[in-house]
N, C-alpha and C positions, 0 to 999 in steps of 0.2 A: 598375780601369775607364780608367785613362790607355791600357793598352794597347790596350783594344777601339775605343776610338776612333780609333786611329794604325792599326789593323788588323793589331792583334797576334795570333797566333792561336796554338794549340799547336804546339809545335816537331816534335811527332809528325808533324805533317800538311805534312811541307814540299815532295811533288810537289802537295798542292793550288794552294798559294799562291805557290810560287817562290820566289824572292831577298826577297822582298819582307815572308814572312814571319820574315826573320833582321835585318833591320835594327834593330830592340830590341836584339836579341841583339849586335850590335856596338856597340851604346851602353852595355849593359853592360859589355862588354870593355875601351873605352875606361874609362869610371868604375873600374875595378879593374887598371890594368896592373899592378901587384907585389902586388896583394891573393890572395885565396881565389883556386881553380882556379873558372874561369868558366862550367863548367858546373855545379858544385856549387850556386851561386850564382843560377842560371837555375834548377836543379831546385826550388831552395828556394822561388823567388818562383813559381814555377808553383803548388807546393802551396800558400802562402798564398793564392794566388788562388782558389785550388777550394775551399780553407777557407772563405774569406769569401761563395763563390757559394753553396754549400751552407746557409752559416746565414743568406742571406738567406728570409723568409719570401713569396717570390716567386720568378715563373721570369725572369732575365735572359735579352735576344734582341738579334740584330742583323737589322734584315731593310731590302728593298727597295720601291721602289716598285710592283714588279709583283707583291707579295704571298709572294716567296721567300724564305726566313732563310736564314744563312749560319754563326751560332751560337747555339743554345738552352743553357742549362745541363741538370744532369741530371735536373733535377725533373717537364720537360717531360714525361716519359714516364710520368712516377706522374700528372703532370695529365689526359694526352688518353689515354694508352695506348698511340700510336705512336712507334716508337723513334725516338731523336732524329736517327739518322744518315739517317732518312727525309725530314727536311726539310733537312740539313746538307748531302746531297747533293741537292738540289733536286729528288728524285723525286715530293716532296708539298708544295707549296706552303699556304702556314699560309691564306692564301683558302680555299684547297679544303676547310676544315674550319668557317668562318665560316657560322654558320645563313643560308639566303638573304634572309632577310625582315628581318634588320639591317643586310644589307648597304649599304644605302645610305645609311646613317646614319653607318656606320663609315667609309664613302669622305667623308662631308662633314664627319666630325670632324678627318683627316686636310688636308680643304683649308681649314677654319677654322684649322688651327694651320698651315698654310704660309701665310697671311696675317698671321698676327700674329705672335708670338713663338717660332716654328718650334718649341712643344710643345703638348700635347693629352690628354687622359684622358676616354677613351670607354668607355663599357660595351658589354657584347653577349654575345650568346650563340654558344656553337662544342660542334660536335658531335665525343664521344669515339669511341675506337674499336669502344664497345660502341653506338655510333649513341646514346648520352642526351646531353640538354640539360645544360652547364654554363655559368654565367655567369662572362663575365672583365672583369674594370677593366684596362685598356691606360694607363698611364702613358707616356708616349715621348717623344721628343728628335728633331726632325728636323736631320740635319745636310747640310748644303750646300757646296758649293763657292765660291770666288771668286766668278763668274759669276753666285750664287742657284740651280746646277741640284743640284737633290737628288741627294746619292751615297746615302745609308741613313739606314736610322732604327734607335735605341737605345735600349730600352726597358724596360720590366720587367711582367709580365700577375701577377695577384692571382688568383686563383678565389674567386670571391663570390658562389658558389650560395648556400651556407647564408645568407648575409646575405639576400640576393634571396629565397628560401623565406619568412623571418620575416618579412619587409617585405609579400611578399605573400600570408600569413596574418592581419599585422596589415590590409590593404586587405581583403580580404574580409570581415574581422571590421566594419571601419568601414562596409563595401557594408550588410552583414547587417542592422546597428545601424543605418543612416541610412534601411532600406528599413521596420524596424520603427519608426521615429520619424516619415517620412512617410502609415506607412498607418494608424496610429493617431488614432481620429474626435474622439479628445480634444485640446484645444489643449493645447501644449506651447511653453514660451519658454524661454531660456537667460539670467539676467541678469547680469551684474556687479558687482561691488560697488559700481559708481559707478549703477546703477539703469540701465545701458545693455544694451538687448539684444543678443546675439549671436548667438543662434541661435533660428528658430523652427520649427514643423513647417507643412504645408499648411492642417490645419484653423485656426491660428492665425491666418494668413492670409487664408484664407476670412470668419472674424468679424469681423475689423478691416481690412476692405478700402477704409476709405476713409481710411487711416492708412500705406497702403504706401508706399516701403517699410519693413517695420518695423524690420530689423536697421539698429544706430546709432543708432537714437533713443531717448528715455528710458522706459521700460515706463509709465509713469504719463501721459507726454504722448501715448504713438499708441493706448494702451487705453482712458484717461480723460479725455484734451484740457487735462489738469492742468499747472501750472509748475511742481509740487515733489511730491516722496511723498506720497504716501496714508497717512497714520500708522495707520491702522485696518488696512490691505492685510495679509494674509497673508508676503507676502514682504517687505514693511518689517520687520514682526516678526522673521519670520526673521533678517535681515539683523543684528539687535538683540541676538537671543539665542542664534544657532546653531542654534535648536530649527525640528524642523516646525511648519507651523501652519497652518488651515484656516478658513474661512468661506465665507458665501454670499451673492453679491452679484447685483443687477440686471446684468443685460445692458441697455445704451442702443441705440438704433435712431438715425440719423442725424440726427431733430429731437428728440435727448434724451429723448424717450418712453422706461418701460422697456417693452423687447419680450420678455423672458424673463428666466432668473437660470439662475445659474451655480456651482458649488462649484469655492472656489479650493483648492488645495493648493501651500503652499510646501515646499521642501524644498533643506539644504545643498547646494550644490556643494562638493566637497571635492577639492583638490590631490592626486593619486596621489603626487607625491614627499613634501610636507610636511605633510599631511593638514590643511593649512587651508585656511577656507573663501576661496575664490573667486567667489563669487556665491550666487544661489539660481536652482533649478529649479520652474518655476512650472506648474504641473499646472488646466488649468479645464476641467472638464466641466458640458455644457450640461444644465440639470435640469430645463427649460422643462415637456416633458412630464411628470415627473416631480408638478412641484409642481402644472399646472393635474390632474392627477390627484386630486392628495392634496386641492386645493380641491373636485374633481368629488363623491369621497369625502366631504368636511368638508360640502358642502352635501347628497348625498344621506343622511348622518347626520340633519342637523340636520332632513333633511323627516320621516325615519321616528320620529323623536324626536320630533317634532309629531303625526304620525301614533297613534303608542304613546300621548301624553299626552291625542291626541281620541278615541282608544278607553278609557283608563281613565277618561276625563268621562263617558266614553256610559254605560259598566259602572255608574258610580257613581249615575248619574243614572237609569238603570233601575232599581235600590233603592232611590232617594228617592221615587221615584213611588209607590213599594208603601209605604215606611215614613217619613216625615218627621225623627223624630226620629233614625234610624240615619245621614240624611244629613251632620248636625250632628254627633254622634257620630264617625263616619266623618273629615271636616275635623279635629277637635279632635285625635284620635290621630294623622294623619299629623303637625300641630305638635308633637306632644310625641317623637314616635317620631324625628322628623331632629333634634330637639332633645338627645336622648340619643346619637344616633349621632356627632353634633359633640361632646360631650362624650366622648364614649369616643376620640376621635381619629380617626374612620372618616375616608375620602376624601369627596368632593365625589361621585364618582361612588355611593359605597356608599350618603351618604347621600340621594342622587335615588333610589335605588331603594327605601329605607325609604319613602320620599313616596308611592310606586306602591303597597307593595302597605299602608301605613296603611288607602289608600283604597279597596281591593279586600278587605281582611283578612275583613268580613263579608257578601261579596259574595251565599255562602251561602246567605246569610237569603231570599234570593228564591224557595230552595223551598217556606219557611216560611208557612203562611199569615196573611196581614194580621191578622186578628182575633187571633192571638196573639203578632204583634208589639207591637202598640197595646193591647193588657188594659189594663186598669186597675189590676188587682187579680192578687195571687202566681199564679204559674203553678202548675197542677197538676204532676204527679210525668209523667204524661203528655204535658202540654205541653211541659215542659221536656226532655224525652225527643225533641220532636221539635226544640227549640230547637238542639240537642246533634249536628243533624246539619247544621249549617251548615257547620263546617270542612270536610266533606267534598264536599258540594255545592258548594262556590267551587271548590275543588281540582281538582274534576270539568270544570268551568267552565274552568279557566286553564291545564290542565295541557297542553293543545294548541300553547296562543301558545309563541312563541320568545323572553323576554324576556332583556333581559339581566342579570339579576338571580332568583333563587328564589323567584320571586313566588309561583306554586304551591304548591309546600312549606310557606312561612313561613305563608299563609293558611290550611294543613292544620294547623299545631302550635301556632297560634298559641295555643289554649284548650290545650295539655298544659302539665304541672305539673313540677319536678325529679324531686320525689319518687314519680313515676310514679300520681300520684291526677288526672290532668287526664284529657281526651277529644279527638277519639273512642277514640286508641290506647294509651292507658296510657303513656306515653313515657316512658321516666326523663332525665336531665340531659343525660348523654353521648350522647344519641340525637336531641337537640333541637337544631335550627340557632340561630346567632347572632341571626339576625334576628326568629326567632318568639319567641324569649326578651324582646328588645327590644319586641315589640309587645306581647307577652303583660301588661309591665309599663305600658305605654302605655295600654293597654284598660284594664287594671283602674284606674288612676289616675283616666283620663279618666271611666270609669261611675260610681267613687262620687262623683266630685267635680261629677255634671251630674243633672241631674233625671230622672227614668226616669218612665215612666207609669205604675207602680206606686208611687212612693214619690219624696219629695221629695232633693232633694241632697244628701248626706253629707258634702260639703267635702273640702278638701284635707286637714286636718289628720289626719281619717278615713283619708284612702286613704294618708297617709303613713306613718298609724301600721302598719295592715298589710301595706304592704309591707315595712317595719321590719322587722317580727316577723316574716315569714317567709319572710326573706330568707335563702339557701342551704335553703328546705325546698322552699316554692312557686316562688321568684321567685331570676334568678339575681343572686349579689352584687354583680357588678362594675355590672348597670343598676339596681340597686335605689342602689347608695352614689352613680352619675352622676346619678339621680334625684333623691337627696334634697339633694344639692348645690344644684343647679337649682332645685328649690324651696324651700329653706332662704334662699336667698342674693336670692330673687325674680329671677333672674336667665332664668325663663319664668313666663311667664302666658299663659294660654288667652284667643286673640281668634277 
């Protein structure tokens, strides 16, 4: 490089530089008066210099303020596709291949370097011989004479095209992710380990506009107006455990009143390099409409249940007006059937359904003549056959009503027995639904324990003996055992 700075050029070009080119040679001769032949030393020095240039991962040059260049190393040809001699003969200037849009920035970098320490680093594009763009990083030193006039510029060019393409790809990826981040209609904020908000999307800013700007504030301050972390908050729990957490929280208005609801999800924000948690990504979805819809559905369901109970009561009252005994019988069957379902471990919904079935199990008796229902003596076989139509009659009335339980089928089957001896269809045990098996036991026990028009009450002891003796034959064993437990422990009484 000393040779470059002194104006030394390859001695094979004496015609271009004249005697000035041989001044370093004269120095070599003076330094070697009695040693090796001067030309041998010179050639060896030239060889070492070329080797050094070839091993530098950049193009070495010397140029001038007008954009011309009088020295490039051989790598310029691989970089640009142009012969080195085109530049060194000044047939082509370096500024001729600088991309037009970058030219002003290139000039400004030179001017700035001239004003400071006479060095500069600039990055810009050039067009190679194939008219393709290359990104160049230039690192140069401005050499001036004693008066401050620029003599030349010496430096190196690096081809940074690959790096720029990688940077552009990363920037494009960041722009893509940023556009997605900004377009998400749910609120997103990124919080560091100190609960400081470092990034938010526009949705979050819209929700918490009273606390803008959000970035730089503590999340508990910006979101909730608190002076310390909200311990039940999913973000707080994620900070402690490193695991995702979720919760549903109220959204507050400016006056502090609840104006909506939101699902909050917190996920660990992990470092790509270390894998350690850097903070929390907080994802908030406004579920106000969903909650309101659920409340509307719940209210509608309550109204439907109320209407259903009214319908059931109206149907039961219709039968009561015809047969007062049946009214009391239905209410007591409801009590025992629900107690049996609870003893068997059924759900509240199932138990509620058993209550409806208990109220309606004898609805079909509305088709039976009243004088038969209230006859004070035993029924004839003809009259009993008329009684036996009531399960089918009740089923026909109820089958078109869309209950949330198998009410019509339970009513149809509540007089069926496991051994097929029941009515109206003589079904076997595996064809009888569980609800009907519960009704069967409750119906028999209540009927035997209560007064009938044609006989006095037989009592609970005889009722217990009946179901115990015929469990597994007429009555379901599990239901019978549940009933025996309730009655033996006096955990159940009719009222």
